[in-house]
N, C-alpha and C positions, 0 to 999 in steps of 0.2 A: 434321529427316530429310536421312539423309545416302544422297547417290548413290549407287545401288548395282545393277547386272544380277540380282541376287538376286531383282527382281519377277518377271523372265522364267524364271526358273530355277524359282521358283515354281510359275509360271501351266502351262507345260510339263511338271511331273511330272505323271504320271499313272499311276494304280494298278490293273492287271489285278483285274475281278472277273467272277465268273458270268455270263453273257448271259441276260436274262432275254426277249429279243425277237428275239435274230438269232443271229448265228455269234460277236461276242468282245463285249468290255465294257468300260470302264475310266470310273473313276472320277475328277472333278478339282473344284478349288475356284477361284472366281472370285475374282478379285484386289481386294484393296479402293481405290476411287475414291469420291471426294466428293459422287457424282451419286446417283438414285436408284437407278440400274440398273446392271449392271455393262458393263462398257467392253466393245464387238462383238470388238475382238482376240483377248482371252480366248476367245471359243467361236471364232473360226477359226482361230486358231491350236493349239487344243486339240483340235477336230475332226479338223488337217493329224497333230499327232501318233497320234492313235487310228488315225489311215487308216495311216500311213506302218509302224506298230507292226504292223501286220497285213499287212503286203508283205514278200518276201523282200529279199532285201539288192540285190539285184541289179536291182532297175527304181526310179527315181528319181521322185520326184511333179512332176508338169508342169502339170497344170492343176487348179483347185479354184472349184466353182462354189454358193454357198450362199444361201440364205435365213433369215432372220430373224423367228421366229415369233411370239416375246411375249420381253416383258423378264425378266431375270434378277436376281434380288435378288443384292447383295453377299453376300461370303464362304459363299455356299449352294455344298452339293454339284452337282456337275450329272452325270449318267452320261452316258455317250457310247455309242451301241450300232453297231457297225459289221458291215454285211451284204457278203457277198463276192460280188458284182454277176457278175463275169467274170475267167477268168486268161486270158488269150489267151497267143500266142505271142509276141507283141511290144508288148502294152499290158494293164493291169491297170484293174479299176473296182473301186469301193468308194462305198457309201451309208453314209453316218453320221449318224445323227438323235442330237441331246441332250435330254435330259431335265431338267429342274427342276422339283422339286415334284413330281413324277410325270405332270406335263404336257409335251408336246413344246414346246420351245423354239427349237430351230436344227434345219435340215436342212442337209445338204450331198453334192455328187456329188465323188470326187477319182478324178483318171487319172493312172495311172504307166506309164511306156516304161523299154523297155530302150535302151544307147547303140546307135546306129546311125549309119554314117556318112552323108555330107547333104552341100551347099550351105550357105552360111552367110551370113546378111546383119544389120542389125543399125540399129536406130536410135542415130542421133547424139546426143551426152550436148550438150547446150547448154551456150553457150560464153560467156566474159564474166563468169562466176561472180565472187563472190567467194570467196577461200578462207576456209574454216569457221573457222580458226585466228584470221581478221581479223574474226569476226561475233561479236556479243555473246550470252552463253547465255542462256537464260530465265529464269534468277535474275538476271542482273544487268537485265532488259528489265523486271522486275517489282518490282524490288528498292524503288524510292523511293515504289511506290503501296500505300495502306494500304489493306485490306479494311474495308467500311462508309462510305467519302467517296463524293464522286461521281463521283470520276476513275475509282475500283475499279466501278461498277456491281455485279453481281449476284455478283463476285468476293470468296469468305469466305478465311478463313484457310488453310482446310483446300485449297480448290481453288489458293490462291499455291502452298503447298507443291508441291501434284500437279504444278502446272503447270513448277515453278522444279527438282522433283527427284525425283519421286515415280513416275517413269514407265518408270524402267530406260534412259532411252537421254538422250543429250543432244542437244536438237536446235536446230538454228539459222536460220534463218527468211530468205530471198530474195527482197521487199526487207526484210520488219521480219513479225513476229507478228501475229495479229489476236485474241490475248488479250482487249483492253481497246480498243483502236479499228482503228480500217480505216485507216492514214495512206496518204499519197500517192492517185495513180488508182487507182478501182475497177477494174483489169486484171483477166480472169480467166484469172488463171495467178500460179503462184509456184516457189519450188522450198525444198526444206530438206535441210540436209545433217543425217544423224541416224549416232550411232557409241554404241555400248553404254558405260554411264560407268565399266565396268572390262570387266575379259577375261571373255567368257562361262562358265558354269561346266558340269562336263558334267552330262549329264541321262538319267538311269534310261532304257534301253530304247533310246535314240538315238545313231545315230554323230553326228559332230560335222557330217557333212555334212548329216545330215536336222536337226539341231537349228538349224542356219545358216539352211535353208530356214522352217524354224516362226519362227522372229526376224522374218523378213520378214513373213511371215503376221501377225506380231502387233505388227508398229510400223508397219503401214502403214495401219490404222483410224484412229489418230491424227489424222491433220491430212490424209485423202484429202477432205472435205467441204469443207476450209478455203480453196479456191480460188472454190468456191461463195460464199462467207460476204463471200469479199473486193470480187469484184463486186458482188454485191449492196449491199456498206457494212455488215455485219452484224456486228461482233465479238460472240464468245464470249458477253464480259461482258454485251453488251446485256439488260436485263430486257425479260422476255416473250418471249424467243427460246428455241423448242424444237429439238433436232433428236434424230433417233434413224435407225439404218441398216437398207438394209431389204432390199436384196441386194447381193452382194459376188461378185465373179470375180478368180481370178489367175490367171496364168502364168511358169509358172519358166522360164527361156530356159538361163541360164549360172548355173554356180556360183563363189563367191567368199566367203573365210571372213567371216563377221559380227564383224571384230575393227577395225578401221577406219571412218575416213569413208567414208560410201555417200551421194548422191544420190537425194534424190526429187524429180523435174520432176512437177509436178502443173497440170492443169490443168480448167476447168471446161466440162463437155461440152454441158450445158442445164441450165436452171434452169426452170419450168413448177409451176404447181397445189399450191406446198407440197412439191415435191419439188425435188431438184438432184443431177445426175449429177457425180461427182468422176472423173478418169482420170490415172493415176498412172506414169511409169516410173524401177524403180531401176535406179542408176548405179555402177559401182564408180569410186574416185576416180582410177583411171587410163583411163577411161570404156568399159568394157565395158558393157552392157547385160542386166541381170540379172535382171531382173521388170518384169510387167505389171500394172496392177491396175484395175477399174474397179467403183465404186459408188455406188448410188445409195441417199440419203436423203431421210426428213421434214425440212424448215425452213420453220418457220412461225414466227412474230410474232404476240403476241396485242396 
């Protein structure tokens, strides 16, 4: 599998369709992955694209709140229906529903705002982290481990390829990835440097700014539950581990082109009753706080 950001482009490419339930509709396809259900970031990013395409260019997406209602099969068509809830002087609100096989699979609220002056404050980027170019790639971390061995756990040939190069983004973990083991202390925090494998392509219906916001929404879900796995000592390839996204919230603060390394600083907010809350912040390489993420998910070990 050749590393490429084309995976992202395919996910963000939506086709307008006649609405069946609300004001606008778009069709998209869930991307290939080696699990029984579609990647949750597909739905979040595609819903963000649908909402953004329904709003004028003078307003920018600043927050999005989502619920995952039921799993979506890999490679199936998803219909996103957009309801125009509000057109205010400063803020615009959209409700997006994603349907798969005629059933409601996902819902989201999205809010947009026009630019205005105001005070400025931002969270500080963590200090003392290794430079991303000094860290091993996911492919390098997995290279010596073979599927079907004890060290590989539940990792398959397909999941190894997916973790290594199939997700559209190069991801480099601090302190180390939790694919196969949780090394060192079971701390409730981690950081992940992320960068597209190659230059992001234009996406039909989106400006470059819209595409960059959707790219953040897409990549944020891959690792947001990992600080919970880390603090509980649960690697992804642990036999009996089940995870699933329940709900998701994201706030977009500042814009930065998604073409260089971004730091995704994460922590475990809570874990209890088979659920875990992950919190994350995106920073540009020079320390600008770009976005904040919160997501709760199912985390079970049978």
